[in-house]
C-alpha positions in Angstrom: -197.3 40.6 58.4 -197.2 44.1 57.1 -194.6 45.4 54.5 -192.1 46.6 57.2 -191.9 43.3 59.0 -191.7 41.3 55.6 -188.6 43.1 55.1 -187.3 43.0 58.0 -187.6 39.1 58.1 -186.1 38.8 54.9 -183.1 40.8 56.4 -182.7 38.6 59.4 -182.8 35.4 57.5 -180.5 36.4 55.0 -178.0 37.7 57.6 -178.6 34.5 59.1 -177.5 32.6 56.5 -174.3 35.1 55.9 -173.5 34.0 59.4 -173.9 30.9 58.9 -171.5 30.5 55.7 -168.8 32.5 57.8 -168.9 29.9 60.5 -168.7 27.0 57.8 -165.3 29.0 55.9 -166.6 28.4 52.8 -164.3 29.8 50.2 -165.6 32.8 47.5 -166.8 30.5 44.8 -168.3 27.8 47.5 -170.4 30.8 48.8 -171.8 31.4 45.4 -172.6 28.0 44.3 -174.2 27.7 47.9 -176.6 30.6 47.4 -177.5 29.2 43.5 -178.5 26.1 44.9 -180.4 27.7 48.0 -182.6 29.5 44.8 -181.5 33.2 45.8 -180.1 34.3 42.6 -182.0 37.2 41.7 -184.0 38.3 38.3 -183.0 40.7 35.7 -181.1 44.0 37.3 -183.3 46.8 36.2 -181.7 49.5 33.6 -179.5 52.3 34.8 -182.3 54.7 34.2 -184.9 52.8 35.4 -182.9 52.3 38.6 -182.3 56.3 38.6 -186.0 56.8 38.3 -186.8 54.6 40.5 -184.6 55.6 43.1 -185.6 59.5 42.7 -189.3 58.8 42.8 -188.8 57.5 46.6 -186.0 60.0 47.6 -185.2 62.5 45.2 -181.5 63.5 44.6 -180.9 67.0 46.3 -177.8 67.4 44.1 -176.4 69.6 46.4 -172.4 70.4 46.2 -169.8 70.3 48.4 -168.2 73.3 46.5 -168.3 76.6 48.0 -169.4 79.1 45.6 -166.7 81.9 46.4 -163.6 80.5 47.5 -162.7 81.7 51.1 -159.8 84.2 51.3 -157.6 83.7 54.2 -159.5 85.3 57.4 -157.0 87.4 60.1 -156.1 84.1 62.4 -157.0 86.1 65.4 -157.6 82.5 67.4 -155.3 79.2 67.2 -158.5 77.2 67.0 -162.1 77.7 66.2 -164.5 75.3 67.6 -168.0 75.3 66.0 -171.0 73.8 67.9 -174.1 72.8 65.7 -177.2 72.1 67.9 -180.6 71.4 67.5 -183.3 71.2 70.6 -180.0 70.2 72.8 -181.5 71.7 76.0 -180.6 68.6 78.2 -176.8 68.3 76.8 -175.8 71.7 75.4 -174.7 73.3 78.7 -172.6 70.5 79.6 -170.6 70.3 75.9 -169.9 74.4 76.0 -168.6 73.7 79.5 -166.5 71.1 78.5 -165.3 73.5 76.0 -164.7 76.4 78.1 -163.0 74.2 80.9 -160.3 73.3 78.6 -156.6 73.2 80.0 -154.6 74.9 77.3 -152.5 78.1 76.8 -154.1 78.3 73.3 -156.6 81.0 72.4 -160.2 79.5 71.3 -162.9 81.0 69.6 -166.4 79.1 70.4 -169.1 79.3 67.9 -172.5 78.0 68.6 -174.8 77.9 65.7 -178.7 77.2 66.9 -180.2 75.8 64.2 -183.8 76.8 64.7 -184.0 74.8 67.8 -187.8 74.6 69.3 -187.3 73.7 73.1 -184.8 75.6 75.7 -181.7 75.4 73.8 -182.2 79.4 72.5 -182.7 80.6 76.4 -179.7 78.4 77.8 -177.3 79.7 75.4 -178.4 83.0 76.2 -176.0 82.7 79.5 -173.1 82.6 77.3 -173.5 85.9 75.5 -171.4 87.9 77.4 -168.1 85.8 77.1 -165.5 87.5 74.6 -164.6 84.1 73.1 -168.2 82.9 72.4 -170.5 83.9 69.5 -174.0 82.7 69.7 -175.5 82.3 66.5 -179.9 81.9 66.0 -180.9 80.9 62.8 -183.6 78.9 60.7 -183.4 75.4 60.4 -181.1 74.4 58.0 -179.8 70.5 58.8 -176.7 69.4 60.1 -174.5 70.3 57.5 -176.2 74.0 57.0 -175.7 74.8 60.6 -171.9 73.5 60.3 -171.4 75.7 56.9 -173.0 78.7 58.8 -169.7 78.2 61.0 -167.1 77.8 58.1 -168.2 81.4 56.5 -165.6 83.2 58.6 -162.9 81.0 60.5 -160.8 83.4 61.8 -158.8 81.0 63.3 -155.5 78.6 62.2 -157.4 75.5 63.2 -161.2 74.5 63.5 -162.8 71.5 64.8 -166.1 70.0 65.0 -168.1 69.5 67.7 -171.8 68.1 68.6 -173.9 69.9 70.9 -174.6 66.2 73.1 -170.9 65.3 73.0 -168.1 66.4 75.7 -164.4 67.3 75.3 -161.9 66.3 77.3 -160.3 69.2 79.1 -156.9 67.8 77.5 -158.5 68.5 74.2 -157.2 71.5 72.9 -153.6 71.5 74.4 -153.2 67.9 73.1 -154.3 68.3 69.4 -152.6 71.8 68.9 -149.1 71.0 70.4 -148.7 68.3 67.9 -150.5 70.6 65.1 -147.9 73.5 65.6 -145.2 71.0 66.0 -145.2 69.1 62.9 -146.9 71.6 61.2 -149.9 69.3 60.5 -153.3 69.6 58.2 -155.2 67.3 60.8 -154.6 65.7 63.8 -156.9 63.4 65.4 -157.4 61.6 68.9 -159.2 59.0 70.7 -162.4 58.9 71.9 -165.2 57.0 73.8 -168.8 56.3 73.2 -170.9 56.2 76.1 -174.6 56.8 77.1 -176.4 57.0 80.3 -175.0 53.5 81.3 -171.4 54.5 80.8 -168.7 53.9 78.4 -169.8 51.5 75.8 -166.9 51.6 73.1 -163.3 53.3 73.6 -160.9 54.0 70.7 -157.1 55.1 70.4 -154.9 55.9 68.1 -150.8 55.4 68.6 -148.7 58.4 68.4 -147.9 58.8 64.8 -146.7 61.9 63.1 -147.1 60.3 59.5 -150.6 58.7 59.5 -152.2 57.4 56.3 -155.0 59.9 55.9 -157.3 57.1 54.4 -157.8 55.3 57.8 -159.0 58.1 59.8 -162.4 57.3 60.9 -164.8 59.2 59.3 -166.8 60.9 61.5 -165.8 64.9 61.3 -165.3 65.1 65.2 -162.4 64.3 67.6 -160.0 66.0 64.8 -158.6 69.6 64.6 -158.3 70.8 61.1 -156.1 73.2 59.3 -158.4 76.0 58.1 -157.0 76.1 54.4 -158.7 72.6 54.7 -162.0 74.5 54.2 -161.5 77.2 51.7 -163.0 75.3 48.8 -165.5 72.6 50.6 -168.6 72.8 52.9 -170.6 70.0 53.8 -173.1 69.3 51.1 -176.7 70.5 52.5 -179.9 68.5 52.5 -178.2 65.2 52.1 -177.9 62.6 55.4 -174.8 61.2 55.6 -172.8 64.7 54.8 -169.9 63.5 56.3 -168.7 61.4 53.6 -167.7 64.9 52.2 -164.1 64.4 54.2 -163.4 61.3 52.6 -163.5 62.5 48.8 -162.4 66.3 49.7 -161.0 67.0 53.0 -158.7 63.6 53.8 -156.4 63.3 51.0 -155.5 66.8 50.5 -154.1 66.7 53.7 -150.1 66.4 53.9 -149.2 65.7 56.7 -151.9 63.7 59.1 -151.1 63.0 62.9 -152.6 61.1 65.6 -152.1 61.2 69.6 -152.8 58.3 71.7 -155.0 60.2 74.1 -158.4 60.0 74.5 -160.0 63.7 73.6 -163.4 63.3 72.8 -166.6 61.5 74.1 -169.4 60.7 72.2 -172.7 60.2 73.4 -174.6 57.6 71.7 -178.0 58.6 70.6 -180.9 56.2 70.1 -183.2 58.8 68.3 -179.8 59.4 65.5 -179.6 59.0 61.8 -177.4 56.1 62.1 -180.0 54.0 64.2 -183.2 54.5 62.2 -182.0 55.7 58.7 -182.1 52.0 57.5 -185.8 52.0 57.2 -186.2 55.2 55.8 -186.2 56.4 52.0 -183.7 58.8 52.6 -181.2 56.3 53.2 -180.9 56.4 49.8 -179.0 59.7 50.2 -175.9 57.5 50.9 -175.9 56.8 47.6 -176.5 60.3 46.2 -174.0 62.0 48.3 -171.0 59.6 46.9 -172.3 60.4 43.0 -172.1 64.3 44.0 -169.0 64.1 46.0 -167.4 62.4 43.0 -168.6 65.3 40.4 -167.3 67.8 43.3 -163.9 66.2 43.0 -164.0 66.2 38.9 -164.6 69.5 39.2 -162.3 70.4 41.7 -159.9 69.2 39.5 -158.5 66.1 42.0 -156.7 62.9 41.1 -158.8 60.0 41.0 -156.1 57.5 42.2 -156.2 53.8 43.7 -157.1 55.3 47.0 -159.9 57.0 46.1 -161.0 54.0 44.0 -160.7 51.7 47.1 -162.5 54.7 49.0 -165.6 54.0 46.5 -165.3 50.5 46.3 -165.6 50.6 50.2 -168.6 52.7 49.7 -170.5 51.2 47.4 -170.9 48.5 50.5 -172.0 51.4 52.6 -174.3 52.5 50.6 -176.1 49.2 49.8 -175.9 48.4 53.6 -177.8 51.6 54.6 -180.6 50.6 52.2 -181.0 47.0 53.8 -184.5 47.4 54.8 -186.0 49.4 51.9 -186.2 46.0 50.3 -184.3 44.0 46.9 -185.9 46.5 44.4 -184.3 49.5 46.0 -181.2 47.4 46.4 -180.4 46.3 43.1 -181.3 49.7 41.7 -178.5 51.3 44.1 -176.1 48.2 42.6 -176.9 49.3 39.0 -176.4 53.0 39.8 -173.1 52.1 41.7 -172.0 50.4 38.6 -172.3 53.2 36.3 -170.2 55.1 39.2 -167.6 53.1 38.8 -167.7 52.8 35.1 -167.6 56.4 34.7 -165.1 57.5 37.0 -162.9 54.4 37.5 -163.2 52.4 34.4 -159.6 51.7 33.4 -158.7 50.9 37.2 -158.0 47.7 38.8 -157.0 46.7 41.9 -153.6 44.4 42.5 -154.2 43.1 45.9 -156.2 40.2 46.9 -158.6 41.8 49.1 -162.4 41.6 49.7 -162.6 44.5 47.6 -161.1 42.5 44.7 -164.0 40.4 44.9 -165.9 43.4 45.1 -164.5 45.1 42.3 -164.8 42.1 40.0 -168.5 41.6 41.0 -169.3 45.2 40.1 -168.0 44.8 36.9 -169.1 41.2 35.9 -173.1 42.2 36.8 -172.5 39.4 39.4 -175.1 41.0 42.1 -175.4 38.1 44.2 -171.4 37.7 44.8 -172.0 41.8 45.6 -174.8 41.1 48.3 -173.1 38.4 50.1 -169.8 39.9 50.5 -171.3 43.9 50.8 -172.7 41.9 53.8 -170.0 39.8 55.1 -167.7 42.9 55.3 -170.0 44.9 57.4 -171.0 42.5 59.9 
């Protein structure tokens, strides 16, 4: 049995065992007791220094900040909405994407900026047909990754609001009208709409909000697409480059800086499921450790921006500890233990005197992290992610 297959088998057995415990509806203490009887208690955890060294040996932390080196001044807002489309080798989908933007039924003015991030297929040639349009800007650059492409679009915004569109996705023709109507009426910082997830066989999943003019920003889904943002939210921040899971930036540096967040019930965005995307294969790659590194970097950025460390950000971070751990699930027990130890240090550095008052699963995660209880953390990280 090769190394990868062994890890996959170990993970599958653990997942099956946790599902078994769920069905039995054991209380938390009973779960831990039973696990100990099965001798699944782990050996001694590494020190923080050992954990950092080991994880960096597998996938070094790029230490790429999400803070702009130069704070953006207010651009002349010649457009109501800037649509930033980042594309890489999307010859099969980019035309449908752009046509869905051009076919918006709206009274508002739109600026479309397409960043071709070093494509090696026919993407560049396909984009040439749009260069004669006055409100379409095509930028060809060397490959800089998803963040680098989006950040090019953030260099000069020139609009009241902005949004991000992936080049294999499609906008419903009501996207701009519905979201901007709410944005201008409510003077909103963020407006989010519903989305459909689809593939070649049809719709896989659909999600819709209720109309709400005072939505909790911490309850927004974490993807950058399907929303419009007031341009001022990106005066000081960009997407951290050279990391996977760069979208985490929104939860730490954008969402809670939004005073008025609205949602609309309409489906405005169609997200194409990509079996070759990072989400699909990330857990098998050492670079999945970026999930931890980017969390650590964003907390440092938050500190440098002098943003508050409050109960909500504490909850965001506790949830993120589970997400980071699960994203490394196929990398082996040694990696997961190291991730746990580094996250203990993160909680101690930024939230040492914090304590949850509610009795949610996060309270169990909190206690496990502070009590060095790796076993309980593992069980509840999996229980609440599957």
